[in-house]
N, C-alpha and C positions, 0 to 999 in steps of 0.2 A: 505494501499499500504505498509506502514512504517512497519506494521507486516511482511508482505512477506519479504520485504528485510532484515529485522533482521533475521528471522528465516531461509530464505534461505542461506545466507552468513555466517551465524554461522553452519548452516548443512555442508557447504563446508570446512568450516575449521575443523569441527568436522572427516567427512570421510577421509579427506587427512591427518589428524594425525593419524588414527587409521590404515589406510590403508597403510603397507610399500610398497606396489607395487607402490603407488602415490609419495613415496618420490623422484621425478625427478624436474628437474628445471622447467618445464612447470607448473605442481602443486604448486611449491613454489613460482612462480610468480602470480598464481591465487591466492592462498592464501593472498599473498601482497593486491591482486586488492579487495579480500571479506573485509578486513580491511578497507581499503580507502573508501568502499561504506559503511561501516558500520558508519565511521566517517562523510562522508557526509550527508548521511540521518539523524543520529542523532544530527548534528550540527544545523540543519534546522526543521525536523518534527516535534519533540516536540514542539517547538514554533510557527509551523505554526496550529498545533491542539489544541493550546492554543489560538491563534486567533479565531479559529472556533467556539471551544466550550464554550471560557468564555469571548469573546471579548476582551481577552488580548493582545492588540495590542501596549502596551507601551515597551519601551526598552533602557536603558542607553547608553550612547555614548560609554563607554569602551566597554559594552559587545557586542554592535553592531560591533566595530571596531574586537573585538574577533572571532565574527561569519565571519565576510568576510574575515580574516585571513584563519581561516580554510575551507571556502569553495575554495576559491582559491587557496591556498595552495595545498591543497587534489586534486583539480583537476588537477593542474600542475603536482603532484605526479603520478597520474594515469595514465596521458599523459607519462610519462617516464617510467611507467611499461610495458605500451603499447609497446613503443619502444623496452624497454629491451627483451618483449614475441616475438617479430618480430626478434631479433637478436637470439633468441633461435631456432626458428622455422627455419630461415638461415641456423645456423650452422648443425642442426639435418637434414635437407633434403641435404643440399650442399655439406657438410663434414661429414657426420654420423660418420665415423670411431673416429673422434677427438673430436665429441661432448661431449663426458663424460672427456676428458681431459681440454677443452677449459671452458665449463660451470659447474665447480664443485659446492658443496655448498658455499664455501668461495668465490667465484666469482660471485655467485646468491646473497649473502649477501651483497657484494660490490655494486653491480649495484643497488639492491633494497635502500642502504642508499644512494646512490649519487642522485638518484631519491628525494629521500625524503629532502637532504641538496640543491639541484636546487630548489625546490619548496619553502623552507623557503628563500632562496637567493633571489629568484625572487620576491616574494609575499610580503616578510617581510617590505620592504620600503612603501607599499602602505598604510596602516592603519597608519605608523609613521608620512607622509607626511600629511594625513588627520589632525591628532589630532595637529601637528606643525604648518602646513602653512595655514590649512582654518578653524580657530576656529568658524567664525560666519556662520549663515546657515539663509535663506530666509523663510524657513518652516521646521516644524519639522515632516512632513508626508513624508513617504517613500513611492514611487508607488509600490514597489515590497511586497512580503510577508517574505522577509528576507533582509539583507544588502548587496546587491550587490553594487561592486564597484561604477560604475558609476551612480547607481541609489541615491548614498551617495553624489558622486562629485557634481551632479547636484544640490543638496540643498543650497550648500556652495553661500556664498556671495562674497569671493575672486577671484583671478585671478586662474584658475582650468588647465590653458594649459599645466604646468609640468605634474601636474597627470594625464591627459587626453593622453599626448605623452608616457609618461611612460606605461600606460595602454594597449595602442595600440602596443606600442613595445614588451611589455610581450606577449601580444596574438599573435604578429606577431612569436616571437621565439618560443614560445610553440604549438600554433595549425598550424601554414604553416610548420615549420621547422622540426618538430616533424611527421607530415602527410607525408612529402615530403621523409624522412628517411624511415618511415615504408613502404611508395609506393616503394620506390627504393629496398628495401629487397625483397619484395613480386614478384617484375619484375624478380631478379636474382633466386627467386625461382620457377616462373613458366617457367623461360627458362631451369633449370633444369629438373624441371618435366616433360615438352615437348624431355625430350632425353631418357626418359626410353623407354622401350621398348613396352609393353604393353598397352593398354587402363585401363586395370585393374590395373595395378601397380600406373598409373597417378591419378585415381580417389582414391586409398587407400591412396597414399601420400598426395594429395590434402585434403584430409577429416581430416589428421591432423591439418589441418590450418583453417578449418570450422569455428570452435568455436571463433577462434582469431577473424577472420575477421568480424564477427557478432558481437562480442563487441566492435570491433574499430567503427563500421559504429553506433552501439547504442550510443556510448559514442560522435564522434565526429560531427557527424549530427546535433542533438539538440543544442550542443554549437554552430556550425556553423551559424546556422539557426538563434538561438536566438541573437547573435552577431550582425549579417548583419542588422536584424530588428531594433535594439535596437540603432544602428548606422545610418543606411540610411532609416529608415522606418517610417519617421516623420508623415506619414498620416494614419499610422496603429492605429486602437484604442489602448490606454492605456489596458484595458483586456487581448487582444492577447499578447500584452509583457509580461505580469503577468505569462499568462499560459504557454507562451513558456519557461519561465525563470523557472516556477516549473517544468515542464517537464524536462528541462536539469539536474535537481539535482533528481528527482524522478524516471525517467525510468532506467536508468542504474544500480542502486544498486538493483532494481527488475529483470530486465530481464538477468543480467550478470550470478548469479547463475544458473536461469532458462535455459539458453544457454548452460551452461558448464554442467548441468545435464543431459540435452535431448542429446547433441551431443557428451560428451564424453564417450568412452564405459565402462572405468573402474569407473567412477563416479556412473554413471547409475547402473551399474552392482552391486556396492556394495550398494548402496542405496537400489535397489529393495532386496537385502539379508536382510539388516535391517528389511524393511516393513515386509518380510516375517516372520523373527523369532519374530517380534512385535505380528505378526498375530497368531503365534502357540502358543506364550506364553499365549495369549488371550483364 
């Protein structure tokens, strides 16, 4: 699964770079998504494989906090990129004549930078609060296969209410507000699409949003299910918690490049062209 995620996302980056017709805001955001998925999978999968293959279950506190920061920071950044992609689709469909003027390369870059800074600003305090406020631990065994925030906080001996409240607040700001903003943009998109004259035009226009909608569902559903079970599913067996937490980091980096390669005609055609060229050379 890790190999598929790495190869798939690097392929997306390579195809967008060499194909000049893909130098558009939607595909620049897709490249940002690919980089984020590479960071998320690479920050967890090598350690996970080391646990399976070599029984290397140990990790230092600083390395654990660094892994926690990378996971939660880039998950937050990914949510911000999905929000930016929703804005891109809204402008492209509801105001197509101004799309190239509104979403210039500079604006796309600023939106990506804003998503990154938001992730750093939101998640940066989490490992610092654990390091400074909660130095003592009841046990050193984490119930997950990576350093997830709540899994680490539950090990501590001190008062963890500040960490819990801050973690819930960030979860609300990212998961709820971003998903509401994305849903609002798609409500306006659907209203604009329903105003088109023919069913063919409606389907063609909605088809440009299909990949984005699939990627959003792939990202948000595992996070929402995992978070709800972790907070409220006290009777759920621990292996289910661990399995769902792994899915939330494993599945999106694998499926995102597959979804975009299959559903996006320009990327699909370019990949087929590369494969045909390789076959002819052989």
